[in-house]
C-alpha positions as a Markdown table, in Angstrom:
| # | Residue | x | y | z |
|---|---|---|---|---|
| 1 | Met | 15.3 | -37.8 | 22.4 |
| 2 | Asp | 12.3 | -38.6 | 20.0 |
| 3 | Leu | 11.2 | -34.8 | 19.4 |
| 4 | Val | 15.0 | -34.0 | 18.0 |
| 5 | Lys | 14.1 | -36.6 | 15.3 |
| 6 | His | 11.0 | -35.4 | 15.0 |
| 7 | Leu | 11.7 | -32.0 | 14.7 |
| 8 | Arg | 14.9 | -33.1 | 12.1 |
| 9 | Lys | 12.5 | -34.5 | 9.5 |
| 10 | Ile | 9.9 | -31.2 | 9.5 |
| 11 | Asp | 10.9 | -28.9 | 6.3 |
| 12 | Leu | 10.9 | -25.8 | 8.4 |
| 13 | Phe | 13.9 | -26.7 | 10.8 |
| 14 | Gln | 16.0 | -29.0 | 8.3 |
| 15 | Arg | 18.8 | -27.2 | 8.1 |
| 16 | Leu | 19.4 | -26.5 | 11.7 |
| 17 | Ser | 22.3 | -27.7 | 13.6 |
| 18 | Asp | 22.5 | -30.2 | 16.5 |
| 19 | Glu | 22.6 | -27.8 | 19.1 |
| 20 | Asn | 20.1 | -25.3 | 17.8 |
| 21 | Leu | 17.5 | -28.5 | 17.2 |
| 22 | Trp | 18.4 | -29.4 | 20.7 |
| 23 | Glu | 17.7 | -25.8 | 21.8 |
| 24 | Leu | 14.1 | -26.0 | 20.2 |
| 25 | Ala | 13.3 | -29.1 | 21.7 |
| 26 | Ser | 14.2 | -27.6 | 25.3 |
| 27 | Ile | 11.3 | -24.7 | 24.3 |
| 28 | Ala | 8.7 | -27.6 | 23.8 |
| 29 | Glu | 6.0 | -29.0 | 26.0 |
| 30 | Asp | 5.2 | -32.6 | 26.0 |
| 31 | Arg | 1.3 | -33.2 | 26.0 |
| 32 | Arg | -1.0 | -35.2 | 26.4 |
| 33 | Val | -4.7 | -35.3 | 25.5 |
| 34 | Glu | -7.9 | -37.2 | 25.4 |
| 35 | Ala | -9.8 | -38.0 | 22.7 |
| 36 | Gly | -12.8 | -35.5 | 21.7 |
| 37 | Thr | -9.8 | -32.5 | 22.3 |
| 38 | His | -10.1 | -29.6 | 20.5 |
| 39 | Leu | -5.7 | -29.0 | 19.3 |
| 40 | Thr | -7.4 | -26.0 | 17.6 |
| 41 | Arg | -10.5 | -24.1 | 16.8 |
| 42 | Gln | -11.2 | -22.4 | 13.5 |
| 43 | Ala | -10.9 | -18.2 | 14.3 |
| 44 | Asp | -8.7 | -18.4 | 17.3 |
| 45 | Ile | -5.8 | -17.0 | 16.7 |
| 46 | Gly | -2.9 | -19.7 | 16.2 |
| 47 | Ala | 0.3 | -19.3 | 18.5 |
| 48 | Met | 1.6 | -22.7 | 18.9 |
| 49 | Phe | 2.9 | -25.3 | 16.7 |
| 50 | Phe | 2.2 | -29.2 | 16.7 |
| 51 | Ile | 4.4 | -32.2 | 16.1 |
| 52 | Ile | 2.4 | -35.0 | 16.8 |
| 53 | Asp | 4.2 | -38.6 | 18.1 |
| 54 | Glu | 0.8 | -40.8 | 18.7 |
| 55 | Gly | -2.7 | -40.8 | 18.2 |
| 56 | Glu | -5.0 | -39.0 | 15.4 |
| 57 | Ala | -6.9 | -36.0 | 14.5 |
| 58 | Arg | -9.6 | -34.9 | 11.9 |
| 59 | Val | -9.7 | -31.4 | 10.4 |
| 60 | Asp | -12.9 | -29.8 | 10.2 |
| 61 | Arg | -13.5 | -26.5 | 8.7 |
| 62 | Ile | -16.4 | -24.3 | 8.3 |
| 63 | Asp | -16.6 | -22.6 | 4.8 |
| 64 | Glu | -17.9 | -18.8 | 4.0 |
| 65 | Asp | -21.5 | -20.3 | 3.9 |
| 66 | Gly | -21.7 | -22.2 | 7.3 |
| 67 | Arg | -21.0 | -25.4 | 6.1 |
| 68 | Gln | -18.6 | -27.6 | 8.5 |
| 69 | Arg | -17.0 | -30.5 | 6.5 |
| 70 | Pro | -14.0 | -32.8 | 7.7 |
| 71 | Val | -11.0 | -31.9 | 5.3 |
| 72 | Gly | -8.4 | -34.1 | 6.7 |
| 73 | Met | -6.8 | -36.5 | 9.1 |
| 74 | Ile | -3.3 | -35.6 | 10.8 |
| 75 | Arg | -1.6 | -38.8 | 12.0 |
| 76 | Ala | 1.6 | -39.7 | 14.1 |
| 77 | Gly | 4.8 | -38.4 | 12.6 |
| 78 | Glu | 3.3 | -35.1 | 10.9 |
| 79 | Ser | 3.1 | -31.4 | 12.2 |
| 80 | Phe | 1.1 | -28.1 | 11.6 |
| 81 | Gly | 0.8 | -24.8 | 12.5 |
| 82 | Val | 4.4 | -23.3 | 10.7 |
| 83 | Thr | 2.2 | -20.0 | 10.0 |
| 84 | Ser | 1.3 | -19.5 | 13.8 |
| 85 | Leu | 5.0 | -19.6 | 14.8 |
| 86 | Phe | 5.2 | -16.2 | 12.9 |
| 87 | Leu | 2.3 | -14.7 | 11.9 |
| 88 | Gly | -0.8 | -14.2 | 14.5 |
| 89 | Glu | -3.9 | -15.1 | 12.3 |
| 90 | Pro | -6.8 | -16.9 | 13.0 |
| 91 | Arg | -7.0 | -20.8 | 12.4 |
| 92 | Asp | -8.4 | -21.9 | 9.5 |
| 93 | Ala | -9.8 | -25.2 | 10.8 |
| 94 | Thr | -10.6 | -27.0 | 14.0 |
| 95 | Ile | -8.7 | -30.0 | 14.5 |
| 96 | Thr | -9.8 | -32.5 | 17.0 |
| 97 | Ala | -8.4 | -35.3 | 18.8 |
| 98 | Val | -10.0 | -39.0 | 17.8 |
| 99 | Thr | -7.8 | -40.9 | 19.8 |
| 100 | Pro | -5.9 | -40.3 | 22.6 |
| 101 | Met | -2.5 | -38.6 | 21.7 |
| 102 | His | 1.1 | -37.9 | 22.8 |
| 103 | Leu | 2.6 | -34.7 | 20.9 |
| 104 | Trp | 4.3 | -31.6 | 21.9 |
| 105 | Thr | 3.7 | -28.0 | 21.1 |
| 106 | Ile | 5.7 | -24.6 | 20.5 |
| 107 | Lys | 4.4 | -21.7 | 21.6 |
| 108 | Arg | 5.3 | -18.6 | 19.0 |
| 109 | Ala | 6.2 | -16.1 | 22.2 |
| 110 | Asp | 9.0 | -19.0 | 23.1 |
| 111 | Phe | 10.0 | -18.8 | 19.6 |
| 112 | Ser | 9.9 | -15.5 | 18.7 |
| 113 | Arg | 12.7 | -15.2 | 21.7 |
| 114 | Leu | 14.8 | -17.6 | 20.6 |
| 115 | Ile | 15.7 | -16.8 | 17.4 |
| 116 | Ser | 15.7 | -12.9 | 18.4 |
| 117 | Arg | 18.8 | -14.2 | 20.7 |
| 118 | Asn | 20.1 | -16.9 | 18.2 |
| 119 | Ile | 21.1 | -15.3 | 15.1 |
| 120 | Gln | 22.6 | -18.3 | 13.9 |
| 121 | Phe | 19.3 | -19.9 | 14.1 |
| 122 | Arg | 17.0 | -17.6 | 12.6 |
| 123 | Arg | 19.4 | -17.6 | 9.3 |
| 124 | Gln | 19.1 | -21.6 | 9.5 |
| 125 | Leu | 15.4 | -21.9 | 9.0 |
| 126 | Ala | 14.1 | -22.9 | 5.9 |
| 127 | Val | 11.1 | -20.2 | 6.0 |
| 128 | Pro | 8.2 | -21.0 | 3.0 |
| 129 | Pro | 8.8 | -18.3 | 0.9 |
| 130 | Glu | 4.8 | -17.2 | 1.0 |
| 131 | Ile | 5.3 | -16.5 | 4.7 |
| 132 | Arg | 8.4 | -15.1 | 4.2 |
| 133 | Glu | 7.1 | -12.6 | 2.1 |
| 134 | Arg | 4.5 | -11.6 | 4.4 |
| 135 | Leu | 7.1 | -11.4 | 7.1 |
| 136 | Arg | 9.0 | -8.5 | 4.8 |
| 137 | Ala | 5.7 | -6.3 | 4.4 |
| 138 | Pro | 6.0 | -2.7 | 5.8 |
| 139 | Arg | 4.5 | -2.2 | 9.5 |
| 140 | Tyr | 2.1 | 0.4 | 8.9 |
| 141 | Pro | 1.3 | 2.3 | 12.0 |
| 142 | Trp | -2.4 | 2.1 | 11.4 |
| 143 | Leu | -2.6 | -1.3 | 12.0 |
| 144 | Glu | -4.8 | -2.9 | 14.5 |
| 145 | Pro | -3.9 | -5.4 | 17.1 |
| 146 | Gly | -3.7 | -8.8 | 15.1 |
| 147 | Glu | -4.1 | -7.0 | 11.9 |
| 148 | Val | -1.5 | -8.6 | 9.7 |
| 149 | Val | -0.3 | -7.4 | 6.0 |
| 150 | Val | -1.2 | -10.0 | 3.4 |
| 151 | Thr | 0.7 | -8.2 | 0.2 |
| 152 | His | 1.1 | -4.7 | -0.7 |
| 153 | Ser | 2.6 | -3.0 | -4.1 |
| 154 | Arg | 3.3 | 0.0 | -5.4 |
| 155 | Arg | 2.2 | 1.5 | -8.6 |
| 156 | His | 3.5 | -0.3 | -11.9 |
| 157 | Trp | 7.0 | 1.4 | -12.6 |
| 158 | Ile | 5.6 | 2.8 | -16.0 |
| 159 | Val | 4.1 | 5.2 | -13.6 |
| 160 | Phe | 7.2 | 6.6 | -12.4 |
| 161 | Ala | 8.3 | 6.6 | -16.5 |
| 162 | Arg | 5.8 | 8.8 | -17.8 |
| 163 | Ser | 5.8 | 11.1 | -15.1 |
| 164 | Ile | 9.7 | 12.2 | -15.4 |
| 165 | Phe | 9.2 | 11.8 | -19.4 |
| 166 | Ser | 8.5 | 15.8 | -19.8 |
| 167 | Gly | 11.6 | 16.4 | -17.8 |
| 168 | Ser | 13.9 | 13.9 | -19.1 |
| 169 | Val | 13.5 | 15.4 | -22.9 |
| 170 | Leu | 14.0 | 18.8 | -21.9 |
| 171 | Phe | 17.1 | 17.8 | -19.9 |
| 172 | Ala | 18.3 | 16.3 | -22.7 |
| 173 | Ile | 17.8 | 19.0 | -24.8 |
| 174 | Val | 19.7 | 21.1 | -22.5 |
| 175 | Leu | 22.4 | 18.8 | -22.5 |
| 176 | Gly | 22.8 | 18.9 | -26.1 |
| 177 | Ile | 23.2 | 22.3 | -25.8 |
| 178 | Val | 26.0 | 22.3 | -23.0 |
| 179 | Leu | 27.9 | 19.9 | -25.3 |
| 180 | Ala | 28.0 | 22.3 | -27.9 |
| 181 | Leu | 29.0 | 24.8 | -25.3 |
| 182 | Gly | 32.1 | 22.4 | -24.9 |
| 183 | Ala | 32.7 | 22.1 | -28.8 |
| 184 | Ser | 33.2 | 25.4 | -28.6 |
| 185 | Phe | 35.6 | 25.7 | -26.1 |
| 186 | Glu | 34.1 | 27.2 | -23.2 |
| 187 | Leu | 34.5 | 24.7 | -20.6 |
| 188 | Ala | 33.9 | 27.0 | -17.7 |
| 189 | Ala | 30.4 | 28.3 | -19.1 |
| 190 | Ala | 29.8 | 24.6 | -20.3 |
| 191 | Ser | 30.7 | 22.8 | -17.1 |
| 192 | Trp | 28.4 | 26.1 | -14.9 |
| 193 | Leu | 25.5 | 25.0 | -17.1 |
| 194 | Ala | 25.8 | 21.1 | -16.7 |
| 195 | Met | 26.3 | 21.4 | -12.8 |
| 196 | Thr | 22.9 | 23.6 | -12.7 |
| 197 | Ala | 21.2 | 21.3 | -15.5 |
| 198 | Gly | 22.3 | 18.3 | -13.7 |
| 199 | Ser | 21.3 | 19.5 | -10.0 |
| 200 | Leu | 18.1 | 20.5 | -11.5 |
| 201 | Tyr | 16.9 | 17.3 | -12.8 |
| 202 | Ala | 18.9 | 15.4 | -10.0 |
| 203 | Leu | 15.9 | 17.1 | -7.9 |
| 204 | Tyr | 13.2 | 16.8 | -10.6 |
| 205 | Phe | 13.9 | 13.0 | -10.7 |
| 206 | Val | 14.0 | 12.6 | -6.8 |
| 207 | Trp | 10.5 | 14.1 | -5.8 |
| 208 | His | 9.1 | 12.1 | -8.5 |
| 209 | Trp | 10.5 | 8.8 | -7.3 |
| 210 | Val | 9.8 | 9.5 | -3.6 |
| 211 | Asn | 6.5 | 10.2 | -4.4 |
| 212 | Trp | 5.8 | 6.9 | -6.3 |
| 213 | Arg | 7.6 | 5.4 | -3.4 |
| 214 | Asn | 5.0 | 7.2 | -1.1 |
| 215 | Asp | 1.5 | 5.4 | -3.0 |
| 216 | Tyr | 0.9 | 2.2 | -2.6 |
| 217 | Phe | -2.1 | -0.4 | -2.0 |
| 218 | Ala | -2.5 | -3.0 | 0.3 |
| 219 | Val | -4.4 | -6.1 | 1.3 |
| 220 | Thr | -4.6 | -7.4 | 5.0 |
| 221 | Thr | -6.5 | -9.7 | 7.1 |
| 222 | Met | -9.2 | -6.8 | 7.6 |
| 223 | Arg | -9.2 | -4.6 | 4.8 |
| 224 | Leu | -7.9 | -2.5 | 1.2 |
| 225 | Thr | -6.0 | 0.8 | 2.1 |
| 226 | His | -5.0 | 2.6 | -0.8 |
| 227 | Arg | -2.3 | 5.7 | 0.4 |
| 228 | Glu | -1.4 | 8.5 | -2.0 |
| 229 | Arg | 1.1 | 11.2 | -0.7 |
| 230 | Val | 2.9 | 13.9 | -2.1 |
| 231 | Thr | 5.7 | 15.0 | -0.4 |
| 232 | Phe | 5.3 | 18.5 | 1.9 |
| 233 | Ile | 1.7 | 19.0 | 0.4 |
| 234 | Tyr | -0.9 | 15.7 | 1.4 |
| 235 | Glu | -1.4 | 12.7 | 2.3 |
| 236 | Thr | -4.6 | 10.5 | 2.2 |
| 237 | Arg | -5.8 | 7.4 | 2.7 |
| 238 | His | -8.7 | 5.5 | 1.5 |
| 239 | Glu | -9.9 | 2.6 | 3.5 |
| 240 | Ile | -12.4 | -0.9 | 2.4 |
| 241 | Pro | -13.3 | -2.8 | 4.8 |
| 242 | Leu | -13.3 | -6.7 | 3.3 |
| 243 | Gly | -16.6 | -7.1 | 4.3 |
| 244 | Arg | -18.4 | -4.6 | 2.1 |
| 245 | Val | -16.4 | -5.2 | -0.8 |
| 246 | Gln | -18.7 | -6.4 | -3.8 |
| 247 | Asn | -17.5 | -6.5 | -7.4 |
| 248 | Ile | -13.7 | -5.5 | -8.5 |
| 249 | Thr | -13.4 | -4.8 | -11.9 |
| 250 | Ile | -9.8 | -5.1 | -14.1 |
| 251 | Asn | -9.5 | -2.4 | -17.0 |
| 252 | Arg | -6.8 | -2.8 | -18.5 |
| 253 | Gly | -5.5 | -1.7 | -22.3 |
| 254 | Pro | -3.2 | -3.0 | -24.8 |
| 255 | Val | 0.1 | -1.5 | -22.7 |
| 256 | Gly | -1.5 | -2.6 | -19.5 |
| 257 | Lys | -1.6 | -6.6 | -20.6 |
| 258 | Ala | 2.2 | -6.2 | -22.4 |
| 259 | Leu | 3.6 | -4.8 | -19.1 |
| 260 | Gly | 1.5 | -6.1 | -16.7 |
| 261 | Tyr | -0.8 | -4.0 | -15.5 |
| 262 | Gly | -4.4 | -2.9 | -14.6 |
| 263 | Asp | -7.2 | -0.4 | -13.0 |
| 264 | Leu | -8.7 | -2.0 | -10.2 |
| 265 | Thr | -12.5 | -0.6 | -9.6 |
| 266 | Ile | -13.5 | -1.7 | -5.9 |
| 267 | Glu | -17.3 | -1.1 | -5.2 |
| 268 | Thr | -19.1 | -2.0 | -2.1 |
| 269 | Ala | -22.9 | -2.9 | -1.0 |
| 270 | Ala | -23.5 | 1.1 | -0.7 |
| 271 | Gln | -22.3 | 1.9 | -4.3 |
| 272 | Leu | -19.2 | 3.6 | -3.3 |
| 273 | Lys | -16.4 | 3.0 | -5.9 |
| 274 | Leu | -13.0 | 3.3 | -5.4 |
| 275 | Leu | -10.0 | 3.0 | -8.4 |
| 276 | Phe | -6.7 | 1.9 | -7.4 |
| 277 | Ser | -4.8 | 2.8 | -10.9 |
| 278 | Arg | -1.9 | 0.6 | -12.7 |
| 279 | Ile | -2.1 | -1.9 | -10.0 |
| 280 | Pro | 0.8 | -4.3 | -11.0 |
| 281 | Tyr | -0.5 | -8.3 | -11.3 |
| 282 | Pro | -4.1 | -7.4 | -11.4 |
| 283 | Asp | -5.3 | -11.0 | -12.0 |
| 284 | Glu | -3.2 | -11.9 | -9.2 |
| 285 | Thr | -4.2 | -9.0 | -6.8 |
| 286 | Val | -8.1 | -9.5 | -7.1 |
| 287 | Asn | -7.7 | -13.6 | -6.6 |
| 288 | Leu | -5.9 | -12.5 | -3.7 |
| 289 | Ile | -8.8 | -10.7 | -2.4 |
| 290 | Trp | -11.5 | -12.9 | -2.8 |
| 291 | Asp | -9.5 | -15.5 | -0.7 |
| 292 | Gln | -8.9 | -13.4 | 1.8 |
| 293 | Ile | -12.8 | -12.3 | 1.7 |
| 294 | Arg | -14.0 | -16.2 | 1.8 |
| 295 | Arg | -11.4 | -16.5 | 4.5 |
| 296 | Met | -12.9 | -13.8 | 7.1 |
| 297 | Gln | -16.8 | -14.9 | 6.1 |
| 298 | Ala | -15.3 | -18.4 | 7.0 |
| 299 | Thr | -14.2 | -16.9 | 10.7 |
| 300 | Gln | -17.5 | -15.1 | 11.3 |
| 301 | Arg | -19.4 | -18.3 | 10.5 |
| 302 | Ala | -16.8 | -20.0 | 13.0 |
| 303 | Ile | -17.7 | -17.2 | 15.5 |
| 304 | Gln | -21.2 | -17.3 | 14.8 |
| 305 | Arg | -21.8 | -21.1 | 15.5 |
| 306 | Gln | -19.2 | -21.4 | 18.6 |
| 307 | Arg | -20.9 | -18.3 | 20.3 |
| 308 | Met | -24.5 | -19.9 | 19.4 |
| 309 | Arg | -23.1 | -23.3 | 21.0 |
| 310 | Glu | -22.3 | -21.5 | 24.3 |
| 311 | Thr | -25.7 | -19.6 | 24.4 |
| 312 | Leu | -27.4 | -22.9 | 24.2 |
| 313 | Ala | -25.2 | -24.8 | 26.8 |
| 314 | Gln | -26.1 | -22.1 | 28.8 |
| 315 | Glu | -29.4 | -21.6 | 28.5 |
| 316 | Leu | -29.5 | -25.6 | 28.7 |
| 317 | Gly | -27.3 | -25.9 | 31.8 |
| 318 | Met | -25.1 | -27.9 | 29.6 |
| 319 | Glu | -21.2 | -26.2 | 30.0 |
| 320 | Gly | -19.5 | -28.7 | 30.3 |
| 321 | Glu | -20.7 | -30.1 | 27.4 |
| 322 | Leu | -18.5 | -27.7 | 25.2 |
| 323 | Gly | -15.2 | -29.6 | 26.3 |
| 324 | Asp | -12.5 | -27.9 | 27.2 |
| 325 | Pro | -10.8 | -24.8 | 25.4 |
| 326 | Ser | -8.1 | -25.5 | 22.9 |
| 327 | Pro | -4.6 | -25.3 | 24.7 |
| 328 | Glu | -3.7 | -22.0 | 22.5 |
| 329 | Val | -6.1 | -20.1 | 24.4 |
| 330 | Lys | -5.0 | -18.7 | 27.6 |
| 331 | Gly | -7.2 | -15.6 | 27.7 |
| 332 | Pro | -9.5 | -12.9 | 26.0 |
| 333 | Glu | -6.2 | -11.9 | 24.0 |
| 334 | Asp | -5.5 | -14.9 | 22.6 |
| 335 | Ala | -8.9 | -15.9 | 22.0 |
| 336 | Ala | -10.2 | -12.6 | 20.1 |
| 337 | Pro | -10.7 | -13.3 | 16.0 |
| 338 | Val | -9.4 | -10.4 | 13.7 |
| 339 | Val | -12.2 | -10.0 | 12.7 |
| 340 | Asp | -13.8 | -8.9 | 15.5 |
| 341 | Val | -11.8 | -5.5 | 15.4 |
| 342 | Val | -13.6 | -3.1 | 12.9 |
| 343 | Pro | -11.5 | -0.3 | 10.8 |
| 344 | Pro | -12.5 | 3.2 | 10.3 |
| 345 | Asp | -14.3 | 4.0 | 7.0 |
| 346 | Ala | -13.5 | 7.9 | 6.5 |
| 347 | Pro | -10.1 | 8.3 | 4.6 |
| 348 | Glu | -7.6 | 10.5 | 6.5 |
| 349 | Val | -6.6 | 13.7 | 5.2 |
| 350 | Ser | -3.6 | 15.4 | 6.4 |
| 351 | Pro | -2.3 | 18.7 | 5.0 |
| 352 | Gly | 1.7 | 19.1 | 4.3 |
| 353 | Arg | 3.9 | 22.1 | 5.2 |
| 354 | Leu | 4.2 | 23.2 | 1.9 |
| 355 | Ala | 0.5 | 23.1 | 1.5 |
| 356 | Gln | -0.1 | 24.8 | 4.7 |
| 357 | Ala | 2.6 | 27.5 | 3.2 |
| 358 | Leu | 0.3 | 27.7 | 0.1 |
| 359 | Met | -3.0 | 28.2 | 1.8 |
| 360 | Trp | -1.2 | 30.9 | 4.2 |
| 361 | Leu | -0.3 | 32.7 | 0.3 |
| 362 | Gly | -4.0 | 31.9 | -0.7 |
| 363 | Glu | -5.4 | 33.8 | 2.7 |
| 364 | Leu | -2.8 | 36.9 | 1.6 |
| 365 | Asp | -4.4 | 37.6 | -2.0 |
| 366 | Leu | -0.6 | 36.8 | -3.1 |
| 367 | Ile | -1.5 | 33.9 | -5.0 |
| 368 | Pro | -5.7 | 32.0 | -6.0 |
| 369 | Gln | -7.0 | 30.4 | -2.8 |
| 370 | Met | -7.7 | 26.9 | -3.3 |
| 371 | Arg | -10.9 | 26.6 | -1.1 |
| 372 | Leu | -12.8 | 30.1 | -0.3 |
| 373 | Glu | -16.2 | 30.4 | 1.8 |
| 374 | Arg | -18.0 | 32.9 | 0.7 |
| 375 | Pro | -20.8 | 34.8 | 3.8 |
| 376 | Asp | -23.6 | 33.4 | 1.8 |
| 377 | Gly | -22.6 | 30.1 | 2.2 |
| 378 | Thr | -20.9 | 29.1 | -0.9 |
| 379 | Ile | -18.0 | 27.2 | -1.4 |
| 380 | Ile | -15.3 | 27.3 | -4.7 |
| 381 | Trp | -12.8 | 25.1 | -4.9 |
| 382 | Arg | -10.0 | 24.8 | -7.0 |
| 383 | Lys | -7.6 | 21.9 | -8.3 |
| 384 | His | -5.2 | 20.8 | -6.2 |
| 385 | Trp | -2.0 | 22.6 | -5.9 |
| 386 | Val | -0.2 | 19.1 | -7.1 |
| 387 | Met | -2.0 | 19.4 | -10.4 |
| 388 | Leu | -0.6 | 23.4 | -10.5 |
| 389 | Ile | 3.1 | 21.9 | -9.8 |
| 390 | Arg | 2.6 | 18.9 | -12.4 |
| 391 | His | 1.7 | 21.3 | -15.1 |
| 392 | Ile | 4.5 | 24.5 | -14.4 |
| 393 | Thr | 7.0 | 22.2 | -13.8 |
| 394 | Ala | 8.5 | 21.8 | -17.3 |
| 395 | Pro | 7.9 | 25.5 | -18.0 |
| 396 | Leu | 9.2 | 26.5 | -15.1 |
| 397 | Ile | 12.7 | 24.5 | -15.6 |
| 398 | Ala | 12.6 | 25.7 | -19.6 |
| 399 | Ala | 12.7 | 29.8 | -18.6 |
| 400 | Thr | 14.9 | 29.2 | -16.1 |
| 401 | Met | 17.9 | 27.7 | -18.2 |
| 402 | Phe | 16.8 | 30.3 | -20.8 |
| 403 | Ile | 16.8 | 33.1 | -18.6 |
| 404 | Leu | 20.2 | 31.9 | -17.5 |
| 405 | Met | 21.8 | 31.0 | -20.8 |
| 406 | Thr | 20.6 | 34.9 | -22.2 |
| 407 | Met | 22.5 | 36.3 | -18.8 |
| 408 | Leu | 25.7 | 34.3 | -20.0 |
| 409 | Ser | 25.0 | 35.7 | -23.4 |
| 410 | Leu | 24.8 | 39.5 | -22.7 |
| 411 | Val | 28.3 | 38.7 | -21.1 |
| 412 | Gly | 29.9 | 37.3 | -23.9 |
| 413 | Phe | 29.5 | 33.8 | -23.0 |
| 414 | Pro | 29.4 | 31.8 | -25.2 |
| 415 | Ile | 32.1 | 33.5 | -27.9 |
| 416 | Tyr | 31.9 | 30.7 | -30.5 |
| 417 | Leu | 28.3 | 30.7 | -30.8 |
| 418 | Met | 27.9 | 34.6 | -30.6 |
| 419 | Glu | 30.5 | 34.4 | -33.4 |
| 420 | Leu | 28.4 | 31.8 | -35.2 |
| 421 | Thr | 25.2 | 34.1 | -35.8 |
| 422 | Pro | 24.6 | 37.4 | -34.2 |
| 423 | Tyr | 21.0 | 36.3 | -33.5 |
| 424 | Tyr | 22.4 | 34.1 | -30.8 |
| 425 | Thr | 21.0 | 36.6 | -27.7 |
| 426 | Pro | 17.8 | 37.4 | -29.4 |
| 427 | Ile | 16.9 | 34.3 | -30.2 |
| 428 | Leu | 17.8 | 33.0 | -26.6 |
| 429 | Leu | 15.6 | 36.0 | -25.2 |
| 430 | Gly | 12.7 | 34.8 | -27.4 |
| 431 | Leu | 12.8 | 31.0 | -26.0 |
| 432 | Ser | 12.6 | 32.5 | -22.8 |
| 433 | Met | 9.9 | 34.8 | -23.6 |
| 434 | Ile | 8.0 | 31.9 | -24.9 |
| 435 | Cys | 8.6 | 29.7 | -22.4 |
| 436 | Leu | 7.1 | 32.6 | -19.9 |
| 437 | Gly | 4.5 | 32.7 | -22.1 |
| 438 | Trp | 4.1 | 29.6 | -21.4 |
| 439 | Leu | 4.3 | 29.4 | -17.2 |
| 440 | Trp | 1.8 | 31.9 | -17.4 |
| 441 | Trp | -0.7 | 30.0 | -19.3 |
| 442 | Asp | -0.3 | 27.2 | -17.3 |
| 443 | Leu | -0.9 | 29.3 | -13.9 |
| 444 | Ile | -3.9 | 31.2 | -15.3 |
| 445 | Asp | -5.6 | 28.0 | -17.1 |
| 446 | Trp | -5.3 | 26.5 | -13.3 |
| 447 | Gly | -6.9 | 29.4 | -11.8 |
| 448 | Asn | -9.7 | 29.6 | -13.7 |
| 449 | Asp | -10.9 | 26.1 | -13.2 |
| 450 | Gln | -13.6 | 26.0 | -10.6 |
| 451 | Tyr | -15.8 | 23.9 | -8.7 |
| 452 | Ile | -19.0 | 25.5 | -7.0 |
| 453 | Leu | -21.0 | 24.5 | -4.3 |
| 454 | Thr | -24.0 | 26.1 | -3.5 |
| 455 | Glu | -27.3 | 26.1 | -1.4 |
| 456 | Asp | -29.3 | 23.9 | -4.3 |
| 457 | Arg | -26.3 | 22.7 | -6.6 |
| 458 | Ile | -22.8 | 21.8 | -8.1 |
| 459 | Ile | -21.1 | 24.4 | -11.1 |
| 460 | Asp | -17.9 | 22.7 | -12.6 |
| 461 | Ile | -16.4 | 25.5 | -14.7 |
| 462 | Glu | -13.5 | 24.9 | -17.3 |
| 463 | Lys | -12.2 | 28.1 | -18.7 |
| 464 | Lys | -9.4 | 28.5 | -21.0 |
| 465 | Pro | -7.0 | 31.7 | -20.7 |
| 466 | Leu | -7.9 | 34.9 | -23.2 |
| 467 | Ala | -11.5 | 33.6 | -23.1 |
| 468 | Ile | -10.3 | 31.1 | -26.0 |
| 469 | Ser | -13.1 | 28.6 | -24.1 |
| 470 | Glu | -15.7 | 28.0 | -21.3 |
| 471 | Gln | -17.7 | 24.8 | -20.4 |
| 472 | Arg | -20.0 | 25.2 | -17.3 |
| 473 | Arg | -21.8 | 22.6 | -16.2 |
| 474 | Glu | -23.9 | 22.0 | -13.6 |
| 475 | Ala | -26.4 | 19.4 | -11.1 |
| 476 | Ser | -29.2 | 20.0 | -8.3 |
| 477 | Leu | -28.4 | 19.0 | -5.0 |
| 478 | Gly | -31.4 | 17.1 | -5.0 |
| 479 | Val | -30.7 | 14.5 | -7.8 |
| 480 | Ile | -27.2 | 13.5 | -7.0 |
């Protein structure tokens, strides 16, 4: 069969066994088309793979400026549409038969059913790396029909390393103390402290690891999305439609240049700025964003030209001059371009269970409220609870450890250190008081900082505990 010979020459199928090649050939459709037939149209959703047996076709492309130009020819023995077998994206070009053609087509729906029921077939496919990477991208629940994730990434690993640095140093200090206890043959106390310290550090490590994994930056065929999530506290997602991106700036320091990360500042036509901090490979990400924007703009231009042609043909009574639609178009869902779907502009914010519990404690006046609205319309905000947790983690762990060690010393553990110096317990008690003071300082410092919104102005207050210093900045709402 000629089709099997053609399939064997295609890179995607070159590793298939004879049995799988024949099974693939069984789902292909044999077609003959006349000159002038559109095999594909730019902006239509790709849904077929084409194998050319006889004839030639011209490839035309409309660029982001709306100019149409020929970019190549497709001849007998060639094929196209590998991406359409795996991803439902708009076509980048219009392909038109210039001679009568004999070809075969494979529909994406039939191909998907084949690889889902034949595991061996799926494993033997030589999927291009760029398509494989996009297939591995998460299927986010907020994706619109026809929207595909082009790339996604998390913040650079240095962000995670910085978040656990202080806790890791504290754990190393505690571990040194535990080793000293072990040297004094107080194995029971040393083992108990080691288990306690290890458990606390494991929770601390997992907390920051999960929070680092929760944040991501994604580029889709429609938008840029940045999600930040703190487990049990809050989740927020900011989005910018690709069509509104006006400028992208990369900021990198010496460390960022050495480790390969940077900050991306995205500016829109409405002068809105969004910062995506510490993104790995920022240059490649920016190039990919601009490429995707150009593709989207070219797709929009192609849609506009096609609609103008259809409108003119209807007004002039020349509908038949438009020719038949491409064989891919079977209905409105197949023909609908991705760019016709407009994503929401507003970020989605949902408080977690811990945030709700903290709000409830604030309403009971047990802790300062994060948001307070007065009867006169004045609204007072404090920094988010996550900022408080980040600051009090180290002093809270240190105070807990020194208090536990003080309690052990009161019952005679460890004997070696207590015999070495009579001031062992007072030293531990002093360190406990210092850590408690450190904890109190961070709590009061967080509670003192406020953002106040009145009817005519906005106020930013930063105040240190014990009235050491205070900064107050105000601005009139009329000039913001």
